[in-house]
N, CA, C and O atoms as a Tinker XYZ file with bonds, in Angstrom:
   176  protein
     1  N   -149.719000   76.705000   47.586000    73     2
     2  CA  -150.031000   78.117000   47.718000    64     1     3
     3  C   -151.272000   78.439000   46.874000    63     2     4     5
     4  O   -151.443000   77.885000   45.788000    81     3
     5  N   -152.127000   79.324000   47.368000    73     3     6
     6  CA  -153.347000   79.705000   46.665000    64     5     7
     7  C   -153.050000   80.741000   45.589000    63     6     8     9
     8  O   -152.042000   81.445000   45.647000    81     7
     9  N   -153.945000   80.823000   44.605000    73     7    10
    10  CA  -153.875000   81.849000   43.557000    64     9    11
    11  C   -155.008000   82.837000   43.772000    63    10    12    13
    12  O   -156.112000   82.454000   44.157000    81    11
    13  N   -154.732000   84.102000   43.523000    73    11    14
    14  CA  -155.726000   85.163000   43.696000    64    13    15
    15  C   -155.734000   86.061000   42.464000    63    14    16    17
    16  O   -154.690000   86.307000   41.859000    81    15
    17  N   -156.904000   86.545000   42.103000    73    15    18
    18  CA  -157.051000   87.542000   41.051000    64    17    19
    19  C   -157.009000   88.912000   41.700000    63    18    20    21
    20  O   -157.712000   89.166000   42.678000    81    19
    21  N   -156.193000   89.786000   41.158000    73    19    22
    22  CA  -156.054000   91.138000   41.680000    64    21    23
    23  C   -156.279000   92.101000   40.524000    63    22    24    25
    24  O   -155.681000   91.955000   39.458000    81    23
    25  N   -157.144000   93.086000   40.741000    73    23    26
    26  CA  -157.449000   94.074000   39.705000    64    25    27
    27  C   -156.527000   95.275000   39.863000    63    26    28    29
    28  O   -156.376000   95.820000   40.956000    81    27
    29  N   -155.915000   95.678000   38.753000    73    27    30
    30  CA  -155.104000   96.898000   38.718000    64    29    31
    31  C   -155.887000   97.927000   37.909000    63    30    32    33
    32  O   -156.265000   97.664000   36.767000    81    31
    33  N   -156.131000   99.098000   38.497000    73    31    34
    34  CA  -156.842000  100.166000   37.814000    64    33    35
    35  C   -155.893000  101.341000   37.622000    63    34    36    37
    36  O   -155.232000  101.785000   38.560000    81    35
    37  N   -155.840000  101.830000   36.399000    73    35    38
    38  CA  -154.962000  102.959000   36.099000    64    37    39
    39  C   -155.827000  104.124000   35.628000    63    38    40    41
    40  O   -156.707000  103.950000   34.785000    81    39
    41  N   -155.578000  105.294000   36.170000    73    39    42
    42  CA  -156.328000  106.482000   35.793000    64    41    43
    43  C   -155.367000  107.514000   35.204000    63    42    44    45
    44  O   -154.351000  107.854000   35.810000    81    43
    45  N   -155.704000  107.999000   34.027000    73    43    46
    46  CA  -154.889000  109.022000   33.380000    64    45    47
    47  C   -155.681000  110.321000   33.310000    63    46    48    49
    48  O   -156.902000  110.307000   33.157000    81    47
    49  N   -154.979000  111.437000   33.424000    73    47    50
    50  CA  -155.623000  112.748000   33.378000    64    49    51
    51  C   -154.832000  113.666000   32.466000    63    50    52    53
    52  O   -153.620000  113.519000   32.309000    81    51
    53  N   -155.531000  114.607000   31.871000    73    51    54
    54  CA  -154.894000  115.632000   31.050000    64    53    55
    55  C   -155.755000  116.884000   31.141000    63    54    56    57
    56  O   -156.976000  116.806000   31.007000    81    55
    57  N   -155.144000  118.016000   31.362000    73    55    58
    58  CA  -155.874000  119.278000   31.414000    64    57    59
    59  C   -155.721000  119.956000   30.048000    63    58    60    61
    60  O   -154.609000  120.126000   29.547000    81    59
    61  N   -156.840000  120.335000   29.465000    73    59    62
    62  CA  -156.831000  121.064000   28.198000    64    61    63
    63  C   -157.601000  122.361000   28.379000    63    62    64    65
    64  O   -158.527000  122.430000   29.188000    81    63
    65  N   -157.230000  123.368000   27.644000    73    63    66
    66  CA  -157.889000  124.668000   27.713000    64    65    67
    67  C   -158.645000  124.910000   26.408000    63    66    68    69
    68  O   -158.074000  124.813000   25.322000    81    67
    69  N   -159.925000  125.225000   26.528000    73    67    70
    70  CA  -160.741000  125.533000   25.357000    64    69    71
    71  C   -161.538000  126.797000   25.635000    63    70    72    73
    72  O   -161.779000  127.157000   26.787000    81    71
    73  N   -161.934000  127.453000   24.578000    73    71    74
    74  CA  -162.797000  128.625000   24.707000    64    73    75
    75  C   -164.240000  128.178000   24.486000    63    74    76    77
    76  O   -164.533000  127.463000   23.528000    81    75
    77  N   -165.142000  128.602000   25.379000    73    75    78
    78  CA  -166.552000  128.242000   25.268000    64    77    79
    79  C   -167.377000  129.276000   26.026000    63    78    80    81
    80  O   -166.847000  130.047000   26.825000    81    79
    81  N   -168.668000  129.279000   25.768000    73    79    82
    82  CA  -169.582000  130.194000   26.445000    64    81    83
    83  C   -169.835000  129.780000   27.892000    63    82    84    85
    84  O   -169.942000  130.630000   28.776000    81    83
    85  N   -169.932000  128.458000   28.132000    73    83    86
    86  CA  -170.211000  127.954000   29.478000    64    85    87
    87  C   -169.303000  126.764000   29.773000    63    86    88    89
    88  O   -168.682000  126.207000   28.868000    81    87
    89  N   -169.233000  126.381000   31.050000    73    87    90
    90  CA  -168.455000  125.202000   31.447000    64    89    91
    91  C   -169.028000  123.944000   30.790000    63    90    92    93
    92  O   -168.276000  123.054000   30.394000    81    91
    93  N   -170.346000  123.870000   30.676000    73    91    94
    94  CA  -170.975000  122.712000   30.037000    64    93    95
    95  C   -170.588000  122.630000   28.565000    63    94    96    97
    96  O   -170.324000  121.543000   28.050000    81    95
    97  N   -170.553000  123.778000   27.885000    73    95    98
    98  CA  -170.121000  123.799000   26.485000    64    97    99
    99  C   -168.675000  123.339000   26.364000    63    98   100   101
   100  O   -168.331000  122.587000   25.452000    81    99
   101  N   -167.829000  123.792000   27.286000    73    99   102
   102  CA  -166.422000  123.396000   27.266000    64   101   103
   103  C   -166.301000  121.881000   27.430000    63   102   104   105
   104  O   -165.515000  121.244000   26.728000    81   103
   105  N   -167.069000  121.303000   28.348000    73   103   106
   106  CA  -167.035000  119.850000   28.544000    64   105   107
   107  C   -167.487000  119.117000   27.290000    63   106   108   109
   108  O   -166.903000  118.094000   26.930000    81   107
   109  N   -168.512000  119.619000   26.622000    73   107   110
   110  CA  -169.002000  118.984000   25.396000    64   109   111
   111  C   -167.956000  119.057000   24.283000    63   110   112   113
   112  O   -167.766000  118.094000   23.541000    81   111
   113  N   -167.281000  120.198000   24.170000    73   111   114
   114  CA  -166.250000  120.368000   23.158000    64   113   115
   115  C   -165.110000  119.376000   23.385000    63   114   116   117
   116  O   -164.664000  118.702000   22.455000    81   115
   117  N   -164.650000  119.296000   24.622000    73   115   118
   118  CA  -163.536000  118.402000   24.942000    64   117   119
   119  C   -163.957000  116.946000   24.820000    63   118   120   121
   120  O   -163.185000  116.121000   24.330000    81   119
   121  N   -165.166000  116.617000   25.256000    73   119   122
   122  CA  -165.653000  115.244000   25.138000    64   121   123
   123  C   -165.702000  114.813000   23.677000    63   122   124   125
   124  O   -165.264000  113.714000   23.335000    81   123
   125  N   -166.231000  115.672000   22.823000    73   123   126
   126  CA  -166.310000  115.352000   21.394000    64   125   127
   127  C   -164.908000  115.196000   20.797000    63   126   128   129
   128  O   -164.664000  114.278000   20.014000    81   127
   129  N   -163.997000  116.086000   21.165000    73   127   130
   130  CA  -162.631000  116.008000   20.658000    64   129   131
   131  C   -161.946000  114.733000   21.142000    63   130   132   133
   132  O   -161.217000  114.096000   20.382000    81   131
   133  N   -162.174000  114.358000   22.401000    73   131   134
   134  CA  -161.577000  113.130000   22.939000    64   133   135
   135  C   -162.108000  111.899000   22.204000    63   134   136   137
   136  O   -161.346000  110.997000   21.856000    81   135
   137  N   -163.422000  111.871000   21.973000    73   135   138
   138  CA  -164.006000  110.747000   21.234000    64   137   139
   139  C   -163.520000  110.717000   19.797000    63   138   140   141
   140  O   -163.534000  109.661000   19.163000    81   139
   141  N   -163.096000  111.844000   19.276000    73   139   142
   142  CA  -162.580000  111.947000   17.912000    64   141   143
   143  C   -161.060000  111.739000   17.881000    63   142   144   145
   144  O   -160.418000  111.980000   16.859000    81   143
   145  N   -160.493000  111.291000   19.005000    73   143   146
   146  CA  -159.046000  111.007000   19.159000    64   145   147
   147  C   -158.159000  112.233000   18.986000    63   146   148   149
   148  O   -156.988000  112.107000   18.630000    81   147
   149  N   -158.713000  113.421000   19.236000    73   147   150
   150  CA  -157.889000  114.622000   19.172000    64   149   151
   151  C   -157.028000  114.753000   20.426000    63   150   152   153
   152  O   -155.991000  115.416000   20.403000    81   151
   153  N   -157.451000  114.129000   21.507000    73   151   154
   154  CA  -156.675000  114.092000   22.741000    64   153   155
   155  C   -156.365000  112.635000   23.057000    63   154   156   157
   156  O   -157.272000  111.806000   23.134000    81   155
   157  N   -155.095000  112.326000   23.240000    73   155   158
   158  CA  -154.665000  110.992000   23.601000    64   157   159
   159  C   -154.057000  111.060000   25.000000    63   158   160   161
   160  O   -153.105000  111.805000   25.232000    81   159
   161  N   -154.601000  110.291000   25.919000    73   159   162
   162  CA  -154.078000  110.271000   27.280000    64   161   163
   163  C   -152.985000  109.207000   27.355000    63   162   164   165
   164  O   -153.204000  108.040000   27.031000    81   163
   165  N   -151.797000  109.646000   27.795000    73   163   166
   166  CA  -150.663000  108.736000   27.904000    64   165   167
   167  C   -149.994000  108.925000   29.251000    63   166   168   169
   168  O   -150.028000  110.011000   29.830000    81   167
   169  N   -149.394000  107.868000   29.737000    73   167   170
   170  CA  -148.592000  107.966000   30.950000    64   169   171
   171  C   -147.288000  108.671000   30.579000    63   170   172   173
   172  O   -146.568000  108.239000   29.679000    81   171
   173  N   -147.004000  109.749000   31.276000    73   171   174
   174  CA  -145.814000  110.534000   30.933000    64   173   175
   175  C   -144.699000  110.294000   31.894000    63   174   176
   176  O   -143.625000  110.877000   31.751000    81   175
């Protein structure tokens, strides 16, 4: 029997609410917080 490599991709999502002047500012705030480990994405 042959062997095959199969890739498994898992995508996690989390919705957070922040106050900001613009949508771009909100994305920057959340991105910085995520990189600072303030948001941890887990399979629930």
